[in-house]
C-alpha positions in Angstrom: -25.3 37.9 -80.6 -22.2 36.9 -80.4 -21.8 39.2 -76.8 -25.1 37.3 -75.5 -24.4 33.6 -76.2 -20.8 34.4 -75.4 -21.8 35.5 -71.6 -24.8 31.9 -71.8 -20.9 29.9 -72.1 -19.2 31.5 -69.5 -22.2 30.8 -67.0 -22.2 27.2 -68.0 -18.2 26.9 -68.2 -17.0 24.6 -65.9 -13.7 24.9 -64.2 -11.8 23.2 -61.2 -11.9 25.8 -58.0 -8.7 26.1 -57.6 -8.1 27.4 -61.4 -10.9 30.3 -60.8 -7.7 32.6 -60.2 -7.4 32.2 -64.4 -9.7 34.7 -64.6 -7.8 37.7 -62.2 -5.6 39.9 -63.7 -1.4 38.5 -63.0 0.7 39.0 -64.7 1.6 35.7 -63.9 0.3 32.7 -64.2 1.2 29.1 -62.9 -0.4 26.0 -63.3 1.6 23.0 -62.6 0.9 19.1 -60.9 0.5 16.2 -62.3 -2.0 14.3 -65.0 -5.6 14.4 -64.8 -5.6 18.4 -63.1 -7.2 19.5 -66.5 -4.4 22.4 -66.5 -4.6 22.1 -70.2 -8.3 22.5 -71.2 -9.1 24.5 -68.4 -6.5 27.5 -69.4 -8.2 26.9 -73.2 -11.3 27.4 -72.1 -10.7 30.5 -69.5 -8.7 31.9 -72.6 -11.5 31.3 -75.3 -14.0 32.9 -72.8 -11.9 36.2 -72.5 -11.5 36.2 -75.8 -15.3 36.7 -76.5 -15.5 39.4 -73.6 -13.3 41.7 -75.3 -10.5 41.6 -78.7 -7.8 40.3 -77.0 -3.9 38.9 -78.8 -3.2 35.4 -77.5 -0.2 33.6 -78.6 -0.2 30.2 -78.0 4.1 29.4 -77.5 6.3 26.3 -76.3 9.3 25.6 -76.2 10.0 23.8 -79.8 7.0 23.3 -82.4 7.8 21.8 -85.4 4.3 22.2 -87.0 0.6 23.5 -85.7 0.4 20.1 -84.7 2.5 20.6 -81.9 0.3 23.2 -80.9 -2.6 23.7 -78.6 -4.8 24.5 -81.5 -6.3 21.3 -81.8 -7.3 21.3 -78.1 -8.2 24.9 -78.3 -10.9 24.0 -81.6 -11.8 20.9 -79.0 -12.7 23.6 -76.6 -14.8 25.9 -78.9 -16.9 23.1 -79.7 -17.3 21.8 -76.5 -18.5 25.5 -75.4 -21.0 25.9 -79.0 -18.7 28.7 -79.9 -18.1 27.9 -83.4 -20.9 30.8 -84.5 -18.3 33.3 -82.5 -14.8 31.6 -83.6 -13.5 31.1 -87.0 -10.6 28.3 -87.4 -8.1 28.5 -89.6 -5.2 26.4 -90.5 -2.6 28.5 -88.3 -4.7 30.6 -86.2 -7.9 31.1 -84.5 -10.3 34.6 -84.9 -13.2 35.5 -83.2 -15.5 38.2 -84.3 -14.8 41.0 -82.5 -11.1 41.0 -83.5 -9.7 38.3 -80.5 -6.9 36.5 -82.6 -4.4 33.1 -81.3 -1.5 33.3 -82.6 1.0 29.9 -82.1 4.9 29.9 -82.0 8.0 27.6 -80.9 10.2 29.5 -79.3 13.5 28.1 -79.7 13.4 27.1 -83.0 11.5 30.8 -84.4 12.9 33.4 -82.3 12.6 35.8 -84.6 9.3 35.7 -85.1 8.5 35.2 -80.7 10.5 39.3 -81.1 8.2 40.4 -83.4 4.9 39.2 -81.9 3.8 43.1 -80.9 0.6 43.6 -78.5 0.5 40.3 -76.8 -1.9 40.7 -74.4 -1.6 36.9 -72.8 1.2 34.6 -73.7 0.3 31.0 -73.0 3.4 29.1 -72.5 2.6 24.8 -72.7 4.7 21.7 -71.5 6.4 24.6 -69.9 8.9 22.4 -68.5 11.5 22.4 -70.8 11.6 25.7 -71.7 15.4 27.2 -71.6 16.8 30.3 -69.9 17.5 32.0 -73.2 13.6 31.5 -74.3 12.3 32.9 -71.3 14.6 35.9 -71.6 13.4 35.8 -74.7 9.5 35.8 -74.0 9.0 37.6 -70.9 10.2 41.1 -72.9 8.4 40.8 -75.6 5.0 40.3 -73.5 5.0 44.1 -72.6 1.9 45.9 -73.4 0.4 47.4 -70.6 -1.4 44.5 -68.4 -0.2 41.8 -70.5 0.1 38.6 -68.8 2.2 35.7 -69.5 0.3 31.9 -68.5 2.4 28.9 -67.6 1.0 25.2 -67.6 4.0 22.3 -66.6 4.2 18.9 -65.6 7.2 19.0 -63.7 10.7 17.8 -64.2 13.7 18.5 -62.2 13.4 20.7 -59.1 16.3 22.0 -61.5 14.8 23.1 -64.6 14.8 26.4 -65.5 11.5 27.2 -65.2 10.5 25.2 -62.0 13.9 27.1 -60.7 11.9 30.1 -61.8 8.3 30.0 -61.3 7.7 27.7 -58.7 10.3 27.5 -56.1 11.3 31.6 -56.9 8.1 33.2 -58.3 8.0 36.4 -59.3 6.2 38.6 -56.9 2.6 38.8 -57.4 2.0 36.0 -59.2 -1.0 33.4 -58.6 0.4 30.2 -58.7 -1.4 26.7 -58.1 -0.5 23.2 -58.2 -3.5 20.9 -59.4 -3.6 17.0 -59.5 -5.9 14.3 -60.8 -7.8 14.9 -56.7 -8.0 18.3 -57.3 -10.6 17.6 -60.8 -14.0 16.6 -60.3 -14.5 15.7 -63.8 -11.0 12.7 -63.4 -12.7 10.0 -65.8 -12.2 6.4 -64.3 -10.2 4.8 -67.0 -7.7 7.1 -65.8 -7.7 6.6 -62.8 -7.3 2.9 -63.2 -3.5 4.0 -65.2 -2.9 5.8 -62.2 -3.4 2.9 -59.8 -1.5 0.7 -62.2 1.3 3.6 -62.1 1.0 3.6 -58.4 1.2 0.1 -57.6 3.9 -0.9 -59.9 6.2 2.4 -59.7 5.8 4.7 -57.0 8.7 7.3 -57.5 7.4 7.6 -61.5 3.6 7.9 -59.6 4.7 10.4 -57.5 5.7 12.9 -60.5 3.1 11.8 -63.5 0.1 11.8 -61.5 1.3 14.3 -58.5 3.4 16.9 -60.0 6.3 16.0 -57.8 10.1 16.5 -59.1 11.8 13.7 -59.9 15.6 13.6 -58.3 16.8 11.8 -61.9 14.7 11.1 -64.7 14.8 7.9 -65.9 17.8 6.9 -68.2 19.2 10.0 -67.4 22.7 9.2 -68.6 25.1 11.6 -66.5 23.0 11.4 -63.4 25.4 10.6 -61.2 28.3 13.1 -62.9 26.3 15.8 -62.4 25.0 15.5 -58.9 29.1 14.6 -58.2 29.7 18.0 -59.6 27.2 19.2 -57.8 28.2 18.6 -54.4 31.8 19.3 -55.0 31.4 23.0 -56.0 31.9 22.3 -59.7 29.1 24.0 -61.3 29.8 27.7 -59.8 31.0 30.7 -61.2 33.5 30.3 -63.2 35.8 33.5 -64.4 37.0 33.9 -67.6 41.2 33.9 -67.4 42.1 35.9 -69.7 45.8 34.5 -70.4 44.5 30.9 -71.5 42.8 30.2 -75.3 38.9 29.5 -75.3 38.1 26.0 -76.9 35.0 25.8 -78.9 33.5 22.6 -78.9 30.6 22.2 -81.9 27.9 19.8 -82.8 26.3 21.2 -85.9 23.1 21.7 -87.0 20.3 23.1 -89.3 17.1 21.2 -88.7 18.2 20.1 -85.6 20.3 21.9 -83.3 23.7 23.2 -83.9 25.5 23.6 -80.2 28.6 25.2 -79.6 30.6 24.3 -75.5 32.8 27.2 -74.7 36.1 25.9 -72.6 39.3 26.6 -71.3 42.3 24.6 -70.1 43.7 25.6 -67.4 46.3 23.9 -65.0 44.5 20.3 -65.3 40.6 21.4 -65.3 38.7 21.8 -67.4 36.6 24.9 -67.5 33.9 25.0 -69.5 32.8 29.0 -69.3 30.4 29.4 -71.7 27.1 27.8 -73.9 25.9 28.5 -77.3 22.6 27.1 -79.1 20.6 27.6 -82.6 18.9 26.4 -84.7 18.1 27.2 -88.5 21.3 29.5 -88.6 23.5 29.9 -90.9 27.3 29.6 -89.6 28.6 33.1 -90.3 26.1 33.5 -87.6 27.1 31.8 -85.4 30.8 32.7 -85.7 29.7 36.6 -85.2 28.3 35.5 -82.1 31.5 33.6 -81.1 33.3 37.2 -82.0 30.9 39.1 -80.1 32.0 37.8 -76.9 35.7 38.7 -74.9 37.3 35.8 -75.7 40.5 35.0 -77.5 40.1 31.9 -79.5 41.8 28.8 -79.5 40.9 25.9 -81.3 37.5 25.0 -83.1 36.8 21.1 -82.7 34.5 20.1 -85.1 32.3 16.5 -85.3 33.4 14.4 -89.1 30.4 15.5 -90.6 32.3 18.7 -91.0 34.0 17.4 -93.5 31.3 16.8 -96.1 30.4 19.4 -99.0 27.3 21.0 -98.6 26.0 21.6 -101.9 25.5 25.4 -102.5 28.7 26.5 -102.1 30.4 22.8 -102.9 32.8 23.4 -99.9 32.5 21.7 -96.3 32.4 23.4 -93.0 35.6 23.0 -92.1 36.7 24.2 -95.2 34.6 27.7 -95.0 35.5 27.8 -91.1 39.5 27.7 -92.1 38.5 30.9 -94.6 37.0 32.7 -91.7 40.2 33.0 -90.0 39.7 29.9 -87.5 41.7 27.4 -86.1 40.1 24.4 -87.0 40.0 20.6 -85.7 38.4 17.4 -86.5 37.8 15.3 -83.5 38.5 11.9 -84.0 34.9 9.2 -85.1 34.2 6.9 -82.2 30.5 5.3 -81.6 28.3 7.2 -79.4 29.3 4.5 -76.7 32.7 5.2 -76.6 32.1 9.1 -76.7 29.8 9.0 -73.6 32.4 7.0 -72.3 35.5 9.3 -72.7 32.7 12.3 -71.1 32.3 10.2 -67.9 35.9 9.8 -67.8 37.2 13.7 -68.0 33.9 14.9 -65.8 35.3 14.6 -62.4 37.4 17.3 -63.9 35.5 20.1 -65.3 34.0 23.2 -64.1 30.9 24.9 -65.1 29.7 28.6 -65.1 26.1 27.7 -63.8 24.8 30.9 -65.5 26.4 31.2 -68.9 25.8 27.2 -68.8 22.8 26.8 -67.8 20.9 25.6 -70.9 23.3 23.2 -71.9 23.4 21.9 -68.6 19.6 21.7 -68.0 20.0 19.6 -71.8 22.6 17.5 -69.8 20.1 16.7 -66.6 17.8 16.0 -69.6 19.8 13.4 -71.8 18.8 9.7 -71.5 18.9 6.3 -72.5 15.4 5.4 -73.9 13.0 3.7 -71.6 10.4 1.0 -72.4 7.8 1.7 -71.7 5.9 -1.4 -70.3 9.1 -3.5 -69.1 10.8 0.1 -67.9 14.0 -1.9 -69.1 16.8 1.3 -70.2 17.6 1.1 -74.7 21.2 1.5 -74.6 20.5 4.0 -77.3 20.3 7.2 -76.2 16.6 9.5 -77.0 17.2 11.5 -79.8 15.0 15.0 -78.5 15.9 18.6 -77.6 18.9 17.3 -74.8 21.0 15.6 -77.7 22.8 18.2 -79.8 24.6 19.8 -75.9 25.3 15.9 -74.9 26.6 15.0 -78.1 28.6 18.6 -78.4 30.0 17.8 -74.6 31.1 14.1 -76.3 33.0 15.9 -78.8 34.7 17.8 -76.2 35.7 14.8 -74.0 37.4 13.0 -77.1 39.3 16.2 -78.9 40.4 16.2 -74.4 41.7 13.1 -74.4 42.5 13.9 -78.8 44.6 17.3 -77.8 46.7 15.6 -74.3 47.4 12.4 -72.5 44.4 11.4 -69.8 45.0 13.3 -66.7 45.3 11.1 -63.5 42.8 12.8 -61.5 43.8 11.0 -57.7 47.2 13.4 -58.0 45.0 16.5 -58.0 45.2 19.0 -55.2 42.6 21.1 -54.8 43.4 25.4 -54.4 41.0 28.2 -54.1 40.6 30.1 -57.3 39.3 33.5 -56.3 37.1 34.7 -58.6 37.1 39.1 -58.0 34.0 39.5 -56.6 34.8 39.0 -53.1 33.6 35.1 -53.0 36.2 32.3 -54.1 36.2 28.9 -55.9 36.7 25.7 -55.5 39.9 24.5 -58.2 42.3 21.3 -58.5 45.7 22.5 -59.3 
């Protein structure tokens, strides 16, 4: 009975013509574009239909998922009702199961790395809102989805051309990938109420309209705090391969968190340059796991710079993070406490003399590009408070780095710096100040 109902529903299901590729076998299916194209509901509908045809294990993932309400669980439930598949699928609080053994599971990637790695036999992984998925997260997901014939479906509304997902799957897609850009104009069922909203934005802010409704990438995000500094670093060639200098210590600059993220920038001071050679990020991990990760890298360490709250006593141990790290033999200093605005100004001061390793710092750089002030949706006026989101942790650690650099030595007059070529030892070179 369920099988017959599923077949009948399949014949009635509607899809924009561009999204018929969802039923063609392919390791990667990338659906991107602006609002109103029907990307998410079409993917949800296709997965539910495929799940009636044979038993499938489907993982619905996104970069961050604090609770099931952050997932596509509700969207799938709505489509089950729309497709009249309530007799086939059984909806639980955190899973959806089909009568034939099909199962939908839900997970965040960045905050549940071990859980994602533990999933076995996944047939299809749908990564929703994938624009902000980091390099590290993709390096977790892709090898995890390894069953014969398994597929990775990706939906995103693009933001920056430099974002990892856009580079990896749109600009340089894997061989054989099925790719579709779909906008409101490709959706035969685009509702009039959204058309009115779209036309209002097109008249008020054409650049935002191109990004939100046409799926075009932005040159920068509204309110981006370090946009000009990062653009200049890119133009100067200071986002490149930055080799580790074995004669100099590596200093670590921490932003501490548990439910939020812990971030560590690793940098060396060589002559008059700050060479940022590595970046670590994680959440819900004990301090020892970060120290173990640091010790697993081939660096000789100098000072660990911690934010002022590292002096607070923990309830469990009765000791502070500062004390715990000193007990582990680390050399620790506390960053002077300044306002966020003063810290941002300090970062802008040192930015022209900073070099970033493009590969090892990719996720940190992506976060810095997304670090922005809050913007009023109606007036487009900037709030002078930075938005607290996934990007703010790397930005906070960068502020601490800037303050620490100023604390550790006098400010450098960059106008006196003379460029010189630094050999990388791999047949290429980069320009550094000296």
